[in-house]
MDAnalysis code that builds the backbone (N, CA, C; Angstrom):
import MDAnalysis as mda
import numpy as np

u = mda.Universe.empty(426, n_residues=142, atom_resindex=np.repeat(np.arange(142), 3), trajectory=True)
u.add_TopologyAttr("name", ["N", "CA", "C"] * 142)
u.add_TopologyAttr("resid", np.arange(1, 143))
u.add_TopologyAttr("resname", ["MET", "PRO", "SER", "MET", "TRP", "LEU", "SER", "ASP", "MET", "GLN", "LYS", "ILE", "GLY", "VAL", "ALA", "PHE", "CYS", "SER", "GLY", "GLY", "MET", "PHE", "PHE", "LEU", "THR", "GLY", "GLY", "VAL", "ILE", "MET", "PHE", "PHE", "ASP", "ARG", "ALA", "MET", "LEU", "ALA", "MET", "GLY", "ASN", "ILE", "LEU", "PHE", "LEU", "LEU", "GLY", "LEU", "THR", "LEU", "ILE", "ILE", "GLY", "PRO", "GLN", "LYS", "THR", "LEU", "TYR", "PHE", "PHE", "MET", "ARG", "GLN", "GLN", "LYS", "LEU", "LYS", "GLY", "THR", "ALA", "ALA", "PHE", "LEU", "PHE", "GLY", "ILE", "LEU", "LEU", "ILE", "LEU", "LEU", "ARG", "TRP", "PRO", "PHE", "VAL", "GLY", "PHE", "CYS", "VAL", "GLU", "LEU", "TYR", "GLY", "ILE", "LEU", "ILE", "LEU", "PHE", "GLY", "ASP", "PHE", "PHE", "ALA", "THR", "ALA", "ALA", "GLY", "PHE", "VAL", "ARG", "ASN", "VAL", "PRO", "VAL", "ILE", "GLY", "PRO", "TYR", "LEU", "ALA", "PHE", "ALA", "LEU", "ASN", "ARG", "LEU", "SER", "GLY", "ALA", "THR", "GLY", "GLY", "ARG", "ARG", "ASN", "ALA", "GLU", "LEU", "PRO", "VAL"])
u.atoms.positions = np.array([
    [-7.160, -16.695, -21.481],
    [-6.658, -16.773, -20.133],
    [-7.827, -16.596, -19.169],
    [-7.956, -17.451, -18.173],
    [-9.082, -17.333, -17.239],
    [-8.948, -16.082, -16.372],
    [-10.091, -15.519, -15.999],
    [-10.100, -14.271, -15.238],
    [-9.989, -14.506, -13.742],
    [-9.779, -15.724, -13.322],
    [-9.645, -16.101, -11.922],
    [-10.902, -15.680, -11.159],
    [-10.762, -14.977, -10.074],
    [-11.920, -14.651, -9.252],
    [-12.234, -13.158, -9.235],
    [-11.584, -12.363, -10.046],
    [-11.787, -10.918, -10.022],
    [-12.964, -10.500, -10.906],
    [-13.781, -9.607, -10.377],
    [-14.849, -9.037, -11.187],
    [-14.240, -7.956, -12.088],
    [-15.062, -7.424, -12.989],
    [-14.564, -6.378, -13.884],
    [-14.154, -5.128, -13.120],
    [-14.924, -4.762, -12.088],
    [-14.588, -3.594, -11.277],
    [-13.268, -3.801, -10.548],
    [-13.024, -5.003, -10.054],
    [-11.773, -5.286, -9.357],
    [-10.588, -5.273, -10.315],
    [-10.808, -5.715, -11.554],
    [-9.725, -5.642, -12.546],
    [-9.353, -4.188, -12.832],
    [-10.350, -3.324, -12.919],
    [-10.088, -1.898, -13.118],
    [-9.359, -1.338, -11.897],
    [-9.757, -1.791, -10.707],
    [-9.088, -1.356, -9.481],
    [-7.626, -1.768, -9.451],
    [-7.325, -2.981, -9.900],
    [-5.932, -3.430, -9.972],
    [-5.150, -2.549, -10.946],
    [-5.773, -2.195, -12.067],
    [-5.106, -1.314, -13.036],
    [-4.849, 0.061, -12.424],
    [-5.810, 0.605, -11.677],
    [-5.614, 1.905, -11.032],
    [-4.528, 1.839, -9.967],
    [-4.517, 0.767, -9.163],
    [-3.466, 0.616, -8.152],
    [-2.094, 0.500, -8.805],
    [-2.020, -0.237, -9.889],
    [-0.744, -0.360, -10.611],
    [-0.314, 0.983, -11.173],
    [-1.253, 1.729, -11.732],
    [-0.945, 3.070, -12.218],
    [-0.508, 3.987, -11.090],
    [-1.153, 3.853, -9.934],
    [-0.756, 4.649, -8.775],
    [0.658, 4.344, -8.333],
    [1.012, 3.065, -8.310],
    [2.382, 2.693, -7.951],
    [3.376, 3.196, -8.998],
    [2.975, 3.160, -10.272],
    [3.826, 3.676, -11.346],
    [4.086, 5.174, -11.155],
    [3.023, 5.936, -10.879],
    [3.177, 7.373, -10.695],
    [3.950, 7.698, -9.415],
    [3.730, 6.940, -8.342],
    [4.493, 7.182, -7.123],
    [5.978, 6.910, -7.344],
    [6.283, 5.812, -8.035],
    [7.679, 5.507, -8.339],
    [8.276, 6.575, -9.250],
    [7.528, 6.981, -10.262],
    [8.007, 8.039, -11.153],
    [8.205, 9.358, -10.424],
    [7.312, 9.664, -9.487],
    [7.458, 10.894, -8.713],
    [8.703, 10.894, -7.848],
    [9.052, 9.726, -7.304],
    [10.276, 9.627, -6.506],
    [11.502, 9.712, -7.408],
    [11.458, 9.025, -8.547],
    [12.591, 9.051, -9.472],
    [12.830, 10.464, -10.002],
    [11.764, 11.214, -10.208],
    [11.897, 12.586, -10.713],
    [12.065, 13.588, -9.564],
    [12.777, 13.161, -8.543],
    [13.113, 14.015, -7.404],
    [11.874, 14.595, -6.737],
    [10.947, 13.724, -6.404],
    [9.741, 14.053, -5.653],
    [8.905, 15.115, -6.354],
    [8.546, 14.791, -7.590],
    [7.665, 15.645, -8.376],
    [6.283, 15.636, -7.733],
    [5.821, 16.795, -7.356],
    [4.571, 16.927, -6.597],
    [3.361, 16.425, -7.375],
    [3.289, 16.742, -8.659],
    [2.128, 16.346, -9.463],
    [2.061, 14.825, -9.624],
    [3.199, 14.201, -9.864],
    [3.196, 12.748, -10.039],
    [2.860, 12.034, -8.732],
    [3.376, 12.527, -7.619],
    [3.055, 11.924, -6.325],
    [1.570, 12.068, -6.006],
    [1.000, 13.233, -6.295],
    [-0.432, 13.442, -6.038],
    [-1.279, 12.532, -6.918],
    [-0.906, 12.402, -8.204],
    [-1.651, 11.516, -9.098],
    [-1.525, 10.061, -8.643],
    [-0.349, 9.668, -8.198],
    [-0.163, 8.310, -7.699],
    [-1.022, 8.028, -6.483],
    [-1.126, 8.983, -5.576],
    [-1.970, 8.804, -4.392],
    [-3.440, 8.667, -4.770],
    [-3.885, 9.512, -5.683],
    [-5.290, 9.468, -6.102],
    [-5.607, 8.132, -6.769],
    [-4.741, 7.698, -7.679],
    [-4.986, 6.427, -8.368],
    [-4.934, 5.246, -7.407],
    [-3.994, 5.280, -6.460],
    [-3.895, 4.186, -5.502],
    [-5.149, 4.085, -4.635],
    [-5.614, 5.211, -4.113],
    [-6.814, 5.186, -3.269],
    [-8.054, 4.780, -4.066],
    [-8.164, 5.261, -5.296],
    [-9.292, 4.886, -6.149],
    [-9.250, 3.392, -6.469],
    [-8.072, 2.881, -6.791],
    [-7.933, 1.457, -7.092],
    [-8.241, 0.584, -5.897],
    [-7.767, 0.979, -4.717],
    [-8.058, 0.206, -3.504],
    [-9.549, 0.175, -3.224],
    [-10.211, 1.311, -3.440],
    [-11.663, 1.370, -3.238],
    [-12.396, 0.465, -4.217],
    [-11.950, 0.416, -5.459],
    [-12.599, -0.446, -6.451],
    [-12.326, -1.931, -6.185],
    [-11.177, -2.250, -5.628],
    [-10.842, -3.648, -5.380],
    [-11.649, -4.215, -4.219],
    [-11.684, -3.524, -3.090],
    [-12.342, -4.100, -1.916],
    [-13.689, -3.466, -1.601],
    [-14.078, -2.420, -2.305],
    [-15.377, -1.798, -2.087],
    [-15.279, -0.603, -1.158],
    [-16.210, 0.339, -1.300],
    [-16.145, 1.563, -0.494],
    [-16.313, 1.337, 1.007],
    [-17.240, 0.443, 1.396],
    [-17.471, 0.222, 2.816],
    [-16.278, -0.440, 3.485],
    [-15.700, -1.447, 2.838],
    [-14.537, -2.114, 3.412],
    [-13.320, -1.204, 3.429],
    [-13.213, -0.326, 2.438],
    [-12.104, 0.632, 2.423],
    [-12.225, 1.584, 3.606],
    [-13.415, 2.107, 3.822],
    [-13.646, 3.001, 4.952],
    [-13.401, 2.274, 6.272],
    [-13.877, 1.041, 6.370],
    [-13.666, 0.248, 7.577],
    [-12.187, -0.016, 7.804],
    [-11.445, -0.292, 6.736],
    [-10.014, -0.564, 6.857],
    [-9.263, 0.651, 7.391],
    [-9.548, 1.841, 6.852],
    [-8.823, 3.034, 7.262],
    [-9.280, 3.572, 8.612],
    [-10.484, 3.229, 9.059],
    [-11.008, 3.792, 10.299],
    [-10.940, 2.842, 11.496],
    [-10.296, 1.692, 11.348],
    [-10.152, 0.794, 12.493],
    [-9.291, 1.447, 13.557],
    [-9.546, 1.111, 14.801],
    [-8.853, 1.731, 15.925],
    [-7.340, 1.555, 15.835],
    [-6.870, 0.345, 15.502],
    [-5.433, 0.096, 15.461],
    [-4.769, 0.673, 14.211],
    [-5.548, 1.177, 13.259],
    [-4.993, 1.753, 12.033],
    [-5.138, 3.266, 11.965],
    [-5.677, 3.898, 13.003],
    [-5.918, 5.344, 12.946],
    [-4.624, 6.146, 12.853],
    [-3.574, 5.710, 13.527],
    [-2.300, 6.424, 13.455],
    [-1.733, 6.356, 12.033],
    [-1.823, 5.203, 11.405],
    [-1.362, 5.050, 10.031],
    [-2.202, 5.854, 9.054],
    [-3.522, 5.873, 9.269],
    [-4.407, 6.657, 8.408],
    [-4.101, 8.143, 8.529],
    [-3.897, 8.613, 9.758],
    [-3.581, 10.027, 9.964],
    [-2.258, 10.386, 9.294],
    [-1.258, 9.530, 9.433],
    [0.042, 9.804, 8.810],
    [-0.078, 9.788, 7.289],
    [-0.819, 8.828, 6.741],
    [-0.993, 8.731, 5.296],
    [-1.689, 9.970, 4.743],
    [-2.784, 10.371, 5.358],
    [-3.524, 11.545, 4.888],
    [-2.742, 12.841, 5.106],
    [-2.018, 12.929, 6.222],
    [-1.188, 14.109, 6.463],
    [-0.055, 14.189, 5.443],
    [0.488, 13.039, 5.049],
    [1.518, 13.019, 4.018],
    [0.987, 13.505, 2.681],
    [-0.227, 13.083, 2.330],
    [-0.848, 13.559, 1.091],
    [-1.063, 15.068, 1.163],
    [-1.516, 15.546, 2.315],
    [-1.721, 16.991, 2.488],
    [-0.404, 17.751, 2.348],
    [0.669, 17.233, 2.931],
    [1.964, 17.892, 2.805],
    [2.438, 17.925, 1.353],
    [2.181, 16.848, 0.613],
    [2.550, 16.835, -0.808],
    [1.782, 17.920, -1.557],
    [0.510, 18.052, -1.269],
    [-0.300, 19.067, -1.943],
    [0.072, 20.488, -1.521],
    [0.660, 20.627, -0.326],
    [1.089, 21.945, 0.163],
    [2.545, 22.251, -0.187],
    [3.074, 21.557, -1.185],
    [4.410, 21.799, -1.740],
    [5.545, 21.409, -0.806],
    [5.356, 20.353, -0.034],
    [6.410, 19.743, 0.761],
    [6.515, 18.280, 0.355],
    [6.897, 17.987, -0.887],
    [6.803, 16.608, -1.384],
    [7.721, 15.614, -0.680],
    [8.950, 15.993, -0.342],
    [9.856, 15.032, 0.281],
    [9.382, 14.676, 1.682],
    [9.073, 15.682, 2.476],
    [8.592, 15.437, 3.838],
    [7.253, 14.701, 3.790],
    [6.377, 15.121, 2.887],
    [5.075, 14.472, 2.759],
    [5.203, 13.013, 2.361],
    [6.118, 12.709, 1.452],
    [6.298, 11.326, 1.034],
    [6.845, 10.480, 2.183],
    [7.764, 11.025, 2.965],
    [8.294, 10.277, 4.112],
    [7.203, 9.991, 5.139],
    [6.377, 10.993, 5.434],
    [5.273, 10.800, 6.383],
    [4.269, 9.796, 5.814],
    [3.989, 9.911, 4.534],
    [3.059, 8.994, 3.872],
    [3.606, 7.562, 3.868],
    [4.893, 7.409, 3.656],
    [5.516, 6.087, 3.673],
    [5.403, 5.457, 5.054],
    [5.573, 6.252, 6.097],
    [5.380, 5.755, 7.460],
    [3.942, 5.271, 7.654],
    [2.982, 6.047, 7.165],
    [1.576, 5.638, 7.271],
    [1.298, 4.360, 6.503],
    [1.898, 4.205, 5.327],
    [1.702, 2.992, 4.530],
    [2.277, 1.784, 5.255],
    [3.428, 1.948, 5.883],
    [4.025, 0.832, 6.625],
    [3.138, 0.406, 7.794],
    [2.515, 1.372, 8.451],
    [1.607, 1.017, 9.546],
    [0.327, 0.380, 9.001],
    [-0.227, 0.960, 7.942],
    [-1.490, 0.458, 7.404],
    [-1.349, -0.926, 6.773],
    [-0.324, -1.116, 5.968],
    [-0.206, -2.339, 5.181],
    [0.908, -3.258, 5.670],
    [1.460, -3.000, 6.831],
    [2.541, -3.819, 7.362],
    [2.139, -5.263, 7.593],
    [0.879, -5.505, 7.918],
    [0.414, -6.875, 8.148],
    [0.427, -7.707, 6.868],
    [0.338, -7.051, 5.728],
    [0.298, -7.782, 4.465],
    [1.688, -8.207, 3.994],
    [2.741, -7.597, 4.555],
    [4.088, -7.951, 4.125],
    [4.420, -9.403, 4.479],
    [3.935, -9.874, 5.624],
    [4.185, -11.268, 6.010],
    [3.495, -12.219, 5.032],
    [2.308, -11.864, 4.573],
    [1.603, -12.688, 3.590],
    [2.360, -12.690, 2.265],
    [2.829, -11.523, 1.853],
    [3.596, -11.441, 0.612],
    [4.900, -12.222, 0.724],
    [5.487, -12.238, 1.913],
    [6.740, -12.982, 2.107],
    [6.526, -14.472, 1.881],
    [5.347, -14.983, 2.231],
    [5.053, -16.395, 1.985],
    [5.038, -16.736, 0.506],
    [4.552, -15.817, -0.311],
    [4.539, -16.049, -1.757],
    [5.928, -15.847, -2.368],
    [6.632, -14.841, -1.892],
    [7.940, -14.508, -2.455],
    [8.977, -15.578, -2.133],
    [8.784, -16.278, -1.026],
    [9.734, -17.295, -0.597],
    [9.975, -18.361, -1.673],
    [9.012, -18.587, -2.550],
    [9.129, -19.621, -3.581],
    [9.881, -19.165, -4.833],
    [10.277, -17.898, -4.888],
    [11.034, -17.397, -6.039],
    [12.448, -17.970, -5.960],
    [12.948, -18.519, -7.058],
    [14.298, -19.092, -7.011],
    [15.367, -18.033, -6.736],
    [16.412, -18.414, -6.102],
    [17.625, -17.663, -5.791],
    [17.380, -16.517, -4.809],
    [16.588, -15.513, -5.180],
    [16.439, -14.345, -4.314],
    [15.225, -14.420, -3.393],
    [14.388, -15.432, -3.555],
    [13.161, -15.538, -2.775],
    [13.365, -15.534, -1.274],
    [14.250, -16.377, -0.743],
    [14.442, -16.368, 0.718],
    [14.937, -15.029, 1.260],
    [15.762, -14.329, 0.488],
    [16.265, -13.034, 0.939],
    [15.159, -11.983, 0.944],
    [14.335, -11.982, -0.104],
    [13.211, -11.042, -0.152],
    [12.208, -11.340, 0.952],
    [11.950, -12.620, 1.204],
    [11.014, -12.999, 2.263],
    [11.546, -12.552, 3.624],
    [12.846, -12.710, 3.833],
    [13.449, -12.257, 5.086],
    [13.282, -10.751, 5.252],
    [13.520, -9.994, 4.190],
    [13.383, -8.537, 4.246],
    [11.932, -8.130, 4.522],
    [10.990, -8.793, 3.868],
    [9.576, -8.463, 4.093],
    [9.148, -8.817, 5.510],
    [9.633, -9.938, 6.030],
    [9.304, -10.305, 7.403],
    [9.890, -9.307, 8.392],
    [11.102, -8.843, 8.147],
    [11.716, -7.851, 9.029],
    [10.961, -6.521, 8.950],
    [10.527, -6.158, 7.753],
    [9.803, -4.904, 7.549],
    [8.449, -4.933, 8.259],
    [7.800, -6.077, 8.238],
    [6.478, -6.185, 8.854],
    [6.558, -6.409, 10.348],
    [7.730, -6.802, 10.843],
    [7.861, -7.072, 12.268],
    [7.374, -8.443, 12.654],
    [7.083, -9.300, 11.675],
    [6.609, -10.648, 11.963],
    [7.779, -11.503, 12.429],
    [7.555, -12.235, 13.503],
    [8.605, -13.099, 14.014],
    [8.248, -14.565, 13.897],
    [7.077, -14.874, 13.554],
    [6.694, -16.277, 13.435],
    [5.237, -16.398, 13.048],
    [4.363, -15.760, 13.816],
    [2.939, -15.849, 13.540],
    [2.435, -14.570, 12.922],
    [1.191, -14.594, 12.531],
    [0.598, -13.393, 11.946],
    [0.118, -12.480, 13.041],
    [0.378, -11.190, 12.881],
    [-0.187, -10.203, 13.786],
    [-1.613, -9.925, 13.323],
    [-2.479, -9.649, 14.264],
    [-3.874, -9.307, 13.946],
    [-4.520, -10.367, 13.066],
    [-4.333, -11.637, 13.397],
    [-4.846, -12.721, 12.551],
    [-6.373, -12.753, 12.514],
    [-7.022, -12.089, 13.459],
    [-8.476, -12.108, 13.494],
    [-9.103, -11.058, 12.593],
    [-8.302, -10.212, 11.965],
    [-8.843, -9.133, 11.148],
    [-9.333, -9.638, 9.806],
    [-10.458, -9.117, 9.308],
    [-11.028, -9.624, 8.057],
    [-10.334, -9.147, 6.809],
    [-9.615, -8.022, 6.853],
    [-8.985, -7.476, 5.648],
    [-7.499, -7.600, 5.755],
])
């Protein structure tokens, strides 16, 4: 199977991000298990750094329009570590929606081609991202 365009480091990053999503989902299923949520956050951040690189990761989280999302995301992680997993996860989820909301419209374009449920999922992703027709922040590099 061809490796497409991913380097070996990016493949490891995808594996870490997938593991992070697995642990975050498991932490929610296990009634907001603090250890699983913390491990999921660590793996997700490590995987994102390996996929796009440390400088681009820092640039992504420190952009002016993303500072509120970054603060909410980091504060949510802190709350999880301080034994407030449900509140921390809710705050962290808000930060994730602000940080990665622009990508939902892109994902909706791919999901739209899935038979039967594709248009419904695309509609939900577009509503979640707030996209009404065009891309928000289309000039952004990441």
